C-alpha positions in Angstrom: 52.4 -5.8 44.3 53.8 -8.6 42.1 52.5 -12.0 41.0 53.6 -14.8 43.2 55.0 -17.8 41.4 54.5 -21.2 43.0 55.2 -24.8 42.1 51.6 -25.6 42.7 49.7 -25.8 39.4 47.2 -23.0 40.1 48.1 -19.5 39.1 47.6 -16.8 41.6 47.0 -14.1 39.0 43.6 -15.7 38.3 43.8 -17.9 35.2 42.4 -15.0 33.2 42.2 -17.2 30.1 38.9 -18.5 31.4 36.7 -15.7 30.1 33.3 -14.7 31.5 31.6 -16.0 28.4 33.1 -19.5 28.3 32.1 -22.7 30.1 34.5 -24.4 32.5 37.7 -25.5 30.7 37.5 -29.1 29.7 33.8 -29.1 28.7 33.0 -29.8 25.1 29.5 -29.5 23.9 27.9 -31.9 21.5 27.5 -30.8 17.9 23.7 -30.7 18.1 23.5 -28.7 21.3 23.3 -27.3 23.8 19.5 -26.9 23.8 17.7 -24.4 26.0 14.9 -25.2 28.4 13.6 -28.1 30.4 13.6 -29.1 34.0 16.4 -31.3 35.4 15.2 -33.8 38.1 17.9 -34.8 40.5 17.2 -37.5 43.1 19.0 -37.7 46.5 18.5 -39.6 49.7 19.3 -37.1 52.5 17.2 -34.2 53.5 18.3 -30.7 52.6 18.1 -29.4 56.1 19.3 -25.9 55.5 20.3 -23.5 52.7 22.6 -21.5 55.1 25.7 -21.4 53.0 27.9 -20.5 56.0 27.2 -23.7 57.9 25.6 -26.4 55.8 27.4 -29.7 55.3 24.9 -32.2 53.7 25.7 -34.0 50.5 22.4 -32.8 48.8 22.9 -29.3 50.1 26.1 -28.7 48.2 24.6 -28.9 44.7 21.9 -26.4 45.8 24.4 -23.8 47.0 26.6 -24.3 44.0 23.6 -23.3 41.8 22.4 -20.5 44.0 25.6 -18.8 45.2 28.9 -17.7 43.7 32.3 -17.4 45.4 35.3 -15.3 44.6 36.8 -18.4 43.0 35.5 -21.8 42.2 37.2 -25.2 42.0 37.1 -26.8 38.6 37.2 -30.5 37.7 40.9 -30.1 37.3 41.1 -29.4 41.1 42.3 -25.8 40.5 40.8 -22.5 41.4 39.1 -20.6 38.5 37.5 -17.1 38.4 34.0 -16.8 39.6 33.0 -13.4 41.1 36.6 -12.4 40.9 38.0 -12.2 37.4 41.6 -12.2 38.5 43.8 -11.8 41.6 47.4 -11.0 42.5 49.5 -11.5 45.6 52.4 -9.7 47.3 55.8 -11.3 47.1 55.5 -12.8 50.6 51.8 -14.0 50.1 50.5 -11.9 53.0 48.3 -9.6 50.9 46.0 -10.6 48.1 44.0 -8.3 45.8 40.9 -9.7 44.0 39.4 -7.8 41.0 35.7 -8.3 40.8 33.3 -8.9 37.9 31.4 -5.8 36.8 27.6 -5.7 36.4 26.7 -8.7 38.6 23.5 -8.6 40.6 21.9 -10.7 43.3 18.7 -12.5 42.6 16.7 -9.7 44.1 18.2 -7.3 41.6 20.5 -5.5 44.0 24.1 -4.9 42.8 27.0 -7.0 43.9 30.0 -5.0 45.1 33.2 -5.4 47.2 31.2 -4.5 50.3 29.3 -7.8 50.0 32.6 -9.6 50.0 33.7 -7.7 53.1 30.5 -8.5 54.9 30.6 -12.2 54.0 34.2 -12.7 55.2 33.6 -10.7 58.3 30.7 -13.1 59.0 32.9 -16.1 58.3 35.5 -14.8 60.8 33.0 -13.9 63.4 33.2 -16.5 66.1 29.6 -15.8 67.2 28.4 -17.1 63.8 28.7 -20.9 62.9 30.9 -20.9 59.8 32.4 -24.1 58.3 35.0 -22.1 56.3 36.5 -20.3 59.3 39.3 -22.7 60.1 40.4 -22.6 56.4 40.4 -18.8 56.3 41.4 -17.8 59.8 44.7 -16.4 58.6 42.8 -13.4 57.2 43.5 -10.5 59.5 41.3 -8.0 57.7 39.5 -7.5 54.4 38.9 -4.1 52.8 36.9 -2.8 49.9 39.4 -0.8 47.9 36.6 0.3 45.6 33.3 -1.2 44.4 35.1 -3.8 42.3 38.3 -4.4 44.2 38.8 -6.2 47.5 42.0 -6.7 49.4 42.8 -9.3 52.0 45.5 -8.8 54.7 46.8 -12.0 56.2 48.4 -12.6 59.5 50.8 -15.1 57.9 51.8 -16.0 54.4 49.3 -18.3 52.8 49.9 -19.4 49.2 46.7 -21.3 49.0 44.3 -18.4 49.6 42.7 -18.5 46.0 41.9 -22.2 46.8 40.5 -21.4 50.2 38.3 -18.6 48.8 36.7 -21.3 46.7 35.6 -23.1 49.9 32.0 -24.3 49.4 30.9 -22.5 52.5 32.5 -19.2 51.5 30.1 -18.2 48.7 29.2 -14.6 48.8 26.1 -13.3 50.6 24.7 -9.8 50.4 25.4 -7.4 53.3 21.6 -7.0 53.6 21.1 -10.7 54.1 23.8 -10.8 56.8 22.3 -7.8 58.6 19.1 -9.8 59.1 18.6 -12.8 61.4 21.1 -15.5 60.5 18.3 -18.0 60.9 16.7 -16.6 57.8 19.5 -18.1 55.7 18.1 -21.6 56.5 15.1 -21.2 54.2 15.8 -18.0 52.2 18.5 -17.6 49.6 19.6 -14.5 47.6 22.8 -15.3 45.7 24.4 -14.4 42.4 24.6 -17.9 41.0 23.1 -19.4 37.8 19.8 -20.5 39.5 17.5 -18.8 42.1 15.4 -20.4 44.7 11.7 -20.9 43.9 10.5 -23.6 46.3 12.1 -24.9 49.5 10.5 -28.0 51.1 13.2 -29.8 53.0 11.2 -33.0 53.3 10.2 -33.3 49.7 11.5 -30.8 47.0 13.8 -27.9 46.4 13.1 -26.2 43.1 15.5 -23.7 41.5 14.8 -21.7 38.3 17.1 -20.0 35.8 18.7 -16.7 36.8 18.1 -14.7 33.7 20.7 -12.2 34.8 23.6 -14.7 35.4 26.9 -13.1 34.6 27.7 -15.6 31.8 25.5 -14.8 28.8 23.5 -17.9 27.5 23.8 -19.8 30.8 22.2 -21.7 32.4 20.7 -23.8 29.6 18.0 -25.3 31.9 14.7 -23.6 32.9 14.8 -25.3 36.3 16.3 -27.9 38.5 14.4 -29.9 41.0 16.1 -31.7 43.9 13.8 -34.6 44.8 14.1 -36.4 48.1 13.8 -40.2 48.2 14.3 -41.5 51.7 13.7 -45.0 50.4 16.8 -46.0 48.4 15.0 -48.8 46.5 12.3 -46.3 45.4 15.0 -43.8 44.3 16.6 -46.4 42.1 13.3 -47.6 40.6 12.2 -44.1 39.8 15.5 -43.3 38.1 15.4 -46.5 36.0 11.8 -45.8 35.0 12.7 -42.3 33.7 10.9 -40.4 36.5 14.2 -38.6 37.3 17.2 -37.6 35.2 20.1 -37.9 37.6 20.9 -40.0 40.7 23.2 -37.7 42.7 24.7 -40.7 44.6 24.5 -44.3 43.4 24.9 -47.0 46.1 27.7 -49.5 45.4 25.3 -52.4 45.5 23.3 -50.8 42.7 26.1 -49.5 40.5 26.5 -52.6 38.2 22.8 -52.9 37.6 22.4 -49.2 36.9 25.4 -49.1 34.7 24.1 -52.0 32.6 20.6 -50.4 32.1 19.7 -49.1 28.7 19.8 -45.3 28.3 21.9 -44.8 31.4 25.4 -43.3 31.8 27.0 -44.4 35.1 30.0 -42.5 36.2 32.8 -43.5 38.6 35.4 -41.0 39.8 38.3 -41.8 42.1 38.1 -39.7 45.2 39.3 -39.0 48.7 35.7 -39.5 50.1 35.7 -41.7 53.2 33.7 -43.2 56.1 35.6 -43.0 59.3 35.3 -44.3 62.8 35.2 -41.4 65.3 36.7 -42.2 68.7 36.3 -39.4 71.3 39.7 -39.2 73.0 38.3 -37.3 76.0 36.3 -40.4 76.9 37.3 -44.0 77.8 38.4 -46.3 76.3 39.4 -44.2 73.3 41.7 -41.9 75.3 44.2 -44.8 75.2 46.1 -44.9 71.8 46.6 -48.7 72.3 42.9 -49.2 72.1 42.7 -47.1 68.9 45.6 -49.0 67.3 44.0 -52.3 68.3 40.9 -51.4 66.5 43.0 -50.4 63.5 44.6 -53.8 63.5 41.2 -55.5 63.8 39.9 -53.7 60.7 40.0 -55.9 57.5 40.3 -53.1 55.0 40.5 -55.3 51.9 37.3 -57.1 53.0 35.5 -53.8 53.6 36.5 -52.5 50.1 35.2 -55.8 48.6 32.0 -56.1 50.6 30.9 -52.5 51.2 32.3 -50.8 48.1 31.9 -53.7 45.7 35.5 -53.0 44.8 34.6 -49.4 43.8 37.3 -47.8 46.0 40.6 -48.6 47.6 41.9 -49.4 51.1 43.0 -46.4 53.3 45.3 -46.5 56.2 43.9 -44.2 58.9 44.9 -40.8 57.3 42.2 -38.4 56.2 44.6 -36.9 53.6 43.5 -38.1 50.1 46.3 -39.6 48.0 45.5 -37.2 45.1 46.4 -34.1 47.1 49.6 -32.2 46.7 51.9 -33.0 49.6 50.1 -36.3 50.4 52.6 -38.9 51.5 52.4 -42.7 50.8 50.8 -44.4 53.8 52.1 -47.8 55.0 49.6 -50.6 54.8 48.0 -51.7 58.1 47.6 -55.4 58.0 44.5 -57.2 59.4 46.0 -58.8 62.5 43.4 -59.8 65.1 46.1 -61.5 67.3 48.1 -58.3 67.5 44.9 -56.4 68.3 44.1 -58.7 71.2 47.6 -58.3 72.6 47.3 -54.5 72.5 43.9 -54.6 74.2 45.4 -56.8 76.9 48.2 -54.3 77.3 45.7 -51.5 77.7 43.9 -53.4 80.5 41.3 -55.4 78.6 42.6 -59.0 78.6 39.1 -60.4 78.0 38.3 -58.0 75.2 36.3 -54.8 75.1 32.5 -54.3 74.6 31.5 -51.0 73.0 28.5 -49.4 71.4 28.9 -48.0 67.9 26.4 -45.5 66.5 25.6 -45.2 62.8 23.2 -42.8 61.0 21.0 -44.4 58.4 22.1 -41.9 55.8 24.0 -42.5 53.6 23.6 -46.3 53.8 27.4 -46.8 53.8 27.5 -45.7 57.4 25.5 -48.7 58.6 27.3 -51.0 56.2 30.7 -49.9 57.6 29.5 -50.4 61.1 28.3 -53.9 60.4 31.4 -54.9 58.5 33.6 -53.5 61.3 31.6 -55.4 63.9 32.3 -58.6 62.1 36.0 -58.1 61.4 36.8 -56.6 64.8 35.3 -59.5 66.8 38.3 -61.6 66.1 40.5 -58.8 67.5 38.6 -58.8 70.9 36.0 -56.1 70.2 32.4 -56.9 71.0 30.6 -54.1 69.1 27.0 -53.4 69.6 25.5 -51.3 66.8 22.8 -48.7 67.2 21.3 -47.1 64.1 19.2 -44.0 64.1 17.6 -41.5 61.6 20.1 -39.0 60.2 18.4 -36.0 61.8 18.5 -37.6 65.2 22.2 -38.4 64.7 23.0 -34.8 63.7 21.2 -33.5 66.8 22.4 -35.9 69.4 25.5 -37.8 68.3 27.6 -35.8 65.7 30.5 -34.1 67.4 29.3 -35.4 70.8 29.2 -39.2 70.8 32.0 -41.4 72.0 32.1 -43.9 69.1 30.3 -43.5 65.8 30.6 -43.6 62.0 31.5 -40.3 60.3 31.4 -39.6 56.6 33.4 -36.9 54.8 34.1 -35.7 51.3 37.5 -34.9 49.8 39.0 -31.4 50.6 41.2 -29.4 48.1 44.4 -29.2 50.1 46.2 -30.7 53.1 45.6 -27.5 55.0 41.9 -27.6 54.4 41.7 -31.3 55.3 43.3 -30.9 58.6 41.6 -27.6 59.5 38.3 -29.2 58.8 38.7 -32.0 61.4 41.9 -32.4 63.3 43.5 -29.1 64.4 42.4 -28.0 67.9 40.2 -25.3 66.4 39.0 -27.2 63.4 35.5 -26.4 62.0 34.2 -29.9 62.9 36.7 -31.1 65.5 34.9 -34.3 66.6 37.6 -36.5 68.2 38.9 -34.0 70.8 42.4 -35.0 69.6 44.3 -32.0 70.9 47.9 -31.9 69.8 49.8 -28.6 70.1 52.7 -29.8 68.1 50.4 -30.9 65.2 48.6 -27.5 65.4 52.0 -25.8 65.1 53.0 -27.8 62.1 49.7 -27.0 60.2 50.1 -23.3 61.0 53.7 -23.4 59.8 52.7 -25.2 56.6 50.2 -22.6 55.6 52.7 -19.8 56.3 55.4 -21.4 54.2 55.7 -20.5 50.5 58.5 -22.7 49.4 57.0 -26.0 48.1 59.8 -28.2 49.2 59.6 -26.8 52.8 55.9 -27.3 52.8 56.2 -30.8 51.7 58.5 -31.6 54.6 56.2 -29.9 57.1 53.1 -31.7 55.9 55.0 -35.0 55.8 55.7 -34.6 59.5 52.1 -33.8 60.2 50.9 -36.9 58.4 53.3 -39.1 60.2 52.1 -37.6 63.5 48.5 -38.4 62.5 49.4 -42.0 61.7 51.3 -42.4 65.0 48.4 -41.3 67.2 45.5 -42.7 65.1 42.8 -40.1 65.9 40.5 -41.9 63.3 40.1 -45.3 61.8 39.8 -44.6 58.0 39.4 -48.0 56.3 38.9 -47.0 52.7 38.5 -44.2 50.1 35.3 -44.4 48.2 34.9 -43.7 44.5 32.2 -41.1 43.8 29.4 -42.9 41.9 26.6 -41.0 40.1 24.4 -41.7 37.1 22.4 -39.8 34.5 20.0 -40.7 31.7 21.7 -40.4 28.3 19.4 -37.5 27.5 21.1 -35.5 30.2 24.2 -33.8 28.7 27.2 -32.4 30.5 26.3 -33.9 33.9 29.7 -34.4 35.7 30.9 -34.8 39.2 34.3 -33.9 40.7 36.2 -35.9 43.3 35.3 -33.3 46.0 31.6 -33.2 45.2 31.3 -29.6 46.1 31.2 -28.0 42.7 28.9 -29.2 39.9 28.6 -26.6 37.2 25.0 -27.5 36.6 24.6 -24.3 34.5 26.4 -26.2 31.7 23.9 -29.2 31.8 21.3 -29.4 29.1 18.6 -31.9 28.1 18.5 -33.7 24.8 14.9 -35.0 25.1 12.9 -35.7 21.9 
């Protein structure tokens, strides 16, 4: 077994310099801190519908699981994998076998010891097709996983996969105990027993989730806080007013229309991070009229991207050109601009059999608000291109139950993924975790499979460039813009940070400097 050397910046041997007693590299504590104690109050606008780490996908659910659970690895603010429950790892020369060395003395919140057997049980659950698991498509190259001993686990892969230490940091691949997985999976919705820095005390999905300090967290001295409360504010105006009044310490997500006002308020630190987060137009290609690429490309030409960035994002983002691959990712290619050309859109519609234009119904969830804003702006700009769009808005829970991954034409919303492989396996391969367009392309699937099995960086770059060109050619989604991540905290809240992928938060490093 030897260490695999790759061009990619992460080091497969585990970045052992990040010791178990240090905070995440890049953090620098203030000279008069950190202080111990206090309750951090975080506001959010979407219900925490589940705590099931295997399947959850809500924006307010990710901070919760990042506090409750640990993974083998964890993505840092540098977009690289860092040790978490694994202290280090090594790979075979051909990247088909990975060995992870586990942290000693870690316990779950109920006091039971964490061992390699829990890792095996978790990954067997992820790979079990009878269990809904969002990380499956990012980890389905795992052929088997074995506990070598209590503190060593080995993965055998069906193909080479250089990015495995990145994929083991998948937000939905945090480690569960074997005991939890042997009970009813439905228990995971409301019960949580992790190894993370905070443990669950109260779960009320319609009002409050309260987490308290895990006194036995594996990093001595962390977390600094006594507790964290995730407070639901379905009314966005009320959320902003409570934050500005001091009733909460952090706004998890600041709306673009409120950002300038919040940033200008006394005692507030507003943060803006460039990201690959995006709203997208989902067009089911097993249903008319979206099964005709000419109709999809007509809508692309009828989308005024610069206007959407100005009007919806208040300039806090950048135009995107119908690829879900974030520009920041390794192997991302530069995408050609798609001009706003209503005349060309009308011509394509006529060619597709709609000389008098096309009337369609677009569905948008009311959370987050950007979905409805995108729908309204698209309705206005697409009208000149021959699209008569009727908008239907609905509560987010109704959308999840009746429209998501079923509807013909609706607004989706996704965060940035860590790699090209993870991005495409989340949404666009035929067996993607959340395959919502029914865009089935065997050649594309083969390219993504080839890319994950290729170790040479130059060869991977060429493979992923072909895949991205294929995506652009067939237009499975309309992706009008990439949205900056916007958040805010009171200046008494130290070390609150967000990453472009909004999956890892390191809240154990946060402390309160209240007088």
